[in-house]
C-alpha positions in Angstrom: 13.5 58.6 -13.5 13.0 55.7 -16.1 15.9 53.3 -16.4 17.4 52.8 -19.9 16.6 49.2 -19.4 12.6 50.1 -19.3 13.0 52.4 -22.3 14.8 49.8 -24.5 11.8 47.7 -23.6 9.1 50.1 -24.6 10.9 50.9 -27.7 11.0 47.2 -28.5 7.5 46.7 -28.1 6.8 49.7 -30.2 8.7 48.4 -32.6 7.0 45.1 -32.5 3.8 46.6 -33.0 4.9 48.4 -36.2 6.5 45.1 -37.6 3.3 43.4 -36.5 0.6 45.9 -38.3 3.1 46.1 -41.4 1.9 42.7 -42.5 -1.5 44.4 -43.2 -0.7 48.0 -43.3 2.0 49.1 -46.1 3.7 52.3 -45.0 1.6 55.0 -42.7 4.3 54.4 -40.2 3.7 58.0 -38.6 -0.3 57.4 -38.6 0.4 54.2 -36.7 2.6 56.0 -34.4 0.2 58.8 -33.8 -2.3 56.2 -33.0 0.1 54.7 -30.3 0.9 57.9 -28.7 -2.8 58.5 -28.2 -3.0 55.3 -26.7 -0.1 55.4 -24.6 -1.6 58.6 -23.2 -4.8 57.3 -22.7 -6.3 59.6 -25.0 -8.5 59.6 -28.2 -7.6 60.1 -31.5 -9.5 61.4 -34.7 -8.3 60.2 -38.4 -9.3 62.0 -41.1 -9.1 61.2 -44.9 -11.1 60.1 -47.9 -12.9 56.7 -48.2 -10.4 53.8 -49.1 -7.4 54.9 -47.6 -7.4 52.4 -44.8 -8.6 54.2 -42.0 -11.0 51.3 -40.4 -8.6 48.8 -41.4 -5.7 50.4 -39.6 -7.8 50.5 -36.3 -9.0 47.1 -36.3 -5.6 46.0 -37.0 -4.3 47.9 -34.2 -6.6 46.6 -31.2 -6.0 43.1 -32.3 -2.1 43.7 -32.2 -2.3 45.3 -28.8 -4.7 42.6 -27.5 -7.5 44.7 -27.0 -11.2 44.3 -27.3 -12.8 45.9 -30.0 -16.0 47.6 -31.1 -17.7 49.5 -34.0 -20.0 52.0 -34.7 -20.8 52.7 -38.2 -22.2 56.3 -37.8 -25.0 57.6 -40.3 -27.8 60.1 -39.8 -30.1 57.8 -38.3 -28.0 56.5 -35.6 -29.3 57.0 -32.2 -27.6 57.6 -28.9 -28.8 54.3 -27.3 -27.2 52.4 -30.3 -23.9 53.7 -29.0 -24.6 53.1 -25.2 -27.2 50.3 -24.9 -30.6 50.3 -23.7 -32.7 48.4 -21.5 -34.9 45.7 -22.7 -37.9 43.7 -21.1 -36.9 40.0 -20.4 -39.5 37.3 -19.1 -38.5 34.4 -16.7 -39.4 31.3 -18.5 -40.6 29.7 -15.1 -42.2 32.6 -13.3 -43.1 34.2 -16.3 -42.2 37.7 -14.5 -40.9 40.5 -16.6 -38.2 42.8 -16.0 -35.9 45.4 -17.3 -32.5 43.9 -18.3 -29.6 46.8 -19.5 -28.1 45.8 -22.7 -24.9 47.2 -23.3 -23.9 48.7 -26.4 -20.8 48.7 -28.4 -19.3 51.4 -26.3 -18.3 49.3 -23.6 -15.0 47.7 -25.0 -11.4 48.8 -25.0 -11.0 50.5 -28.6 -14.2 51.8 -30.1 -13.9 52.8 -33.5 -16.5 55.6 -34.6 -16.4 55.0 -38.3 -17.4 58.4 -40.4 -18.1 60.2 -37.1 -19.0 63.0 -39.0 -22.1 61.3 -40.9 -23.8 61.1 -37.4 -26.0 63.5 -36.1 -24.8 66.3 -33.8 -27.1 64.4 -30.9 -25.6 61.3 -31.6 -22.1 62.8 -31.8 -22.4 64.4 -28.3 -23.6 61.0 -26.9 -20.1 59.9 -26.9 -18.8 63.0 -24.8 -19.7 61.6 -21.6 -17.7 58.3 -22.5 -14.5 59.9 -23.9 -14.2 62.2 -20.9 -16.0 60.4 -17.9 -15.0 56.7 -19.2 -18.6 55.8 -18.0 -21.8 55.7 -19.9 -25.2 57.1 -18.2 -28.5 55.5 -19.1 -31.7 56.7 -17.7 -30.9 57.2 -13.8 -28.1 54.8 -14.0 -24.2 55.2 -14.5 -22.2 52.4 -15.9 -18.5 52.5 -15.8 -16.5 51.4 -18.9 -13.2 49.0 -18.2 -10.2 50.4 -18.7 -8.3 50.5 -20.9 -10.8 52.5 -23.4 -9.9 54.7 -26.5 -12.3 56.3 -28.9 -10.6 56.2 -32.5 -12.9 57.7 -34.7 -12.7 58.1 -38.5 -13.6 61.2 -40.3 -14.1 62.1 -44.1 -13.2 65.4 -45.2 -15.8 68.2 -44.2 -16.4 69.1 -47.6 -17.9 66.0 -48.5 -21.6 65.5 -49.1 -23.5 64.2 -46.2 -21.0 65.3 -43.3 -22.1 67.0 -40.0 -18.9 69.4 -38.8 -18.3 67.8 -35.2 -18.9 70.3 -32.2 -15.9 72.2 -31.0 -16.4 71.0 -27.5 -16.2 67.2 -28.9 -13.1 68.0 -31.1 -11.4 69.0 -28.1 -11.9 65.7 -26.4 -9.4 64.3 -29.3 -5.8 64.5 -28.1 -4.8 64.1 -31.5 -6.2 64.7 -35.0 -4.2 62.5 -37.4 -4.4 63.1 -41.4 -4.7 60.2 -43.5 -3.1 60.7 -47.1 -2.7 58.8 -50.4 -0.1 56.0 -50.3 2.7 56.4 -53.0 2.6 54.7 -56.3 5.4 52.0 -54.9 3.2 51.7 -51.9 -0.2 51.4 -53.6 1.6 48.7 -55.9 2.5 46.7 -52.7 -1.2 46.9 -51.4 -2.3 45.5 -54.8 -0.2 42.6 -54.7 -1.0 41.8 -51.0 -4.8 42.1 -51.2 -5.2 40.3 -54.4 -3.3 37.4 -53.5 -5.0 33.8 -52.1 -3.9 34.5 -48.7 -4.7 37.7 -47.0 -2.5 38.8 -44.3 -3.4 38.8 -40.6 -1.7 40.1 -37.2 -1.4 38.7 -33.8 -1.3 40.2 -30.6 2.0 41.3 -29.3 0.9 43.6 -26.2 -1.9 43.3 -23.8 -4.1 45.2 -21.4 -2.1 45.2 -18.8 1.3 46.2 -20.3 -0.6 49.2 -22.3 -1.9 50.6 -18.5 1.9 50.3 -17.7 3.3 52.0 -20.5 0.6 55.0 -19.8 2.1 55.2 -16.4 5.6 55.4 -17.6 4.4 58.0 -20.1 3.6 60.5 -17.1 6.8 59.6 -15.6 9.1 61.0 -18.5 10.8 64.2 -17.2 10.5 67.5 -19.3 12.3 70.9 -18.6 11.3 73.8 -17.7 12.6 75.3 -21.0 10.9 72.9 -23.3 7.5 73.1 -21.2 7.6 77.0 -21.5 8.3 76.2 -25.3 5.0 74.0 -25.6 3.7 77.0 -23.7 4.4 79.8 -25.8 3.3 77.8 -29.1 0.0 77.4 -27.6 -0.3 80.8 -26.2 0.8 82.3 -30.1 -2.4 80.6 -31.4 -4.6 83.1 -29.4 -5.5 86.2 -31.4 -3.7 89.6 -29.6 -1.6 92.4 -30.5 1.7 90.3 -29.6 0.3 87.6 -31.5 0.6 88.9 -35.4 -0.2 85.7 -37.4 -3.0 84.0 -34.8 -4.6 87.9 -35.2 -4.5 87.8 -38.8 -5.7 84.0 -39.6 -7.7 82.9 -36.5 -11.0 83.9 -34.5 -10.0 81.3 -31.9 -6.9 80.0 -30.6 -6.0 76.6 -28.4 -7.3 76.3 -24.8 -5.1 75.1 -21.6 -6.3 71.5 -22.7 -3.9 71.7 -25.8 -0.9 72.7 -23.6 -1.7 69.9 -21.5 -2.1 67.5 -24.9 1.3 68.6 -26.1 3.4 68.1 -23.1 1.8 64.7 -22.8 1.7 63.5 -26.5 5.6 64.6 -26.4 6.4 62.5 -23.5 4.9 59.4 -25.2 6.9 60.3 -28.6 9.9 60.4 -26.3 9.1 57.0 -24.7 8.6 54.9 -27.8 11.8 56.3 -29.2 13.4 55.2 -26.1 14.8 58.5 -24.6 14.3 59.7 -21.0 13.7 63.4 -21.8 11.4 65.4 -24.2 13.2 67.5 -27.0 12.2 70.8 -28.6 11.8 68.5 -31.8 9.0 66.4 -30.0 7.1 69.4 -29.1 7.3 71.2 -32.5 6.4 67.8 -34.4 3.5 67.1 -31.7 2.1 70.3 -32.0 0.5 69.8 -35.5 -1.8 66.8 -34.7 -2.4 68.4 -31.2 -3.6 72.1 -32.3 -5.1 71.4 -36.1 -8.5 70.7 -35.0 -8.4 73.0 -31.9 -8.0 76.3 -34.1 -11.0 78.1 -35.6 -9.8 79.8 -38.7 -11.2 83.3 -39.9 -12.5 84.5 -43.1 -9.3 85.9 -44.0 -7.3 82.4 -44.0 -10.2 80.9 -46.0 -9.8 83.7 -48.5 -5.8 82.9 -48.9 -6.5 79.4 -48.9 -4.3 79.3 -45.6 -4.9 76.0 -43.6 -4.5 75.2 -39.8 -1.1 73.6 -40.2 0.2 76.2 -42.2 -0.8 78.7 -39.1 0.9 76.1 -36.9 4.1 76.4 -38.8 4.2 79.8 -39.1 3.5 80.4 -35.4 6.4 77.7 -34.4 8.7 79.7 -36.5 7.6 82.8 -34.6 8.2 81.7 -31.2 11.9 80.3 -32.4 
């Protein structure tokens, strides 16, 4: 059982991160909170939104605020897998003149890896991230190199209907715990953004956490208790996404539902949400709120949903109501 003192400390650290990020990012607290939930569960997140909404700045600022090393990949159609994992280079000893191979690490060997516009990279390059995301290692030739924890991939993605993009494979999509939608700021928020970034002194952030604290918070997250009733509620929501005679909404709008990995994701992310809010228990509201970012990229919509303009979020919301 996690003590109240520890819960309050984590909540205080969470507020500190939000306040520090607020120096650079106007609004978007829910987006930052979702990214922190992903990090506190040791998972990866996918941010989707139109260009120019500050996705890259958010990820870069967050890594600095958390006191972690940062690496960036600008995904383009000609990006090769070796550009991510690294490659062997020939090196000559200046004294002996002997040549030998030396492994030069790629940007994946970091703590926070930003895969910018991941859906502009070719499927072959996208899949090269799979091993690193799942196994926290990279294999080059016959050698496997571990990636020092903590390690997170925070990828940004343009909406798929935009020109020059490749859909992410379902297997890789499933490796992301959350798909976070980044929307346009309000008029008031945009006015503050203009004022802040057109002045002489541009804002900057400082570290308020470090790697060891983040690893400790990850352990605390798994220790947050969840009742059988609340866990079963999460299970019913995920099971409700699988088309069958009993699941009428899923049968009408979905080709495929979510896998057991989604059930694990909802419970784990709900524990993190409870922790950052200073609670020693998972509520039904945690489950239902976190269900949207956990499930929206794991559902395959059918022709009927596209014809009626039904989104994955619409289906998930209806299933939650049906389960209630």
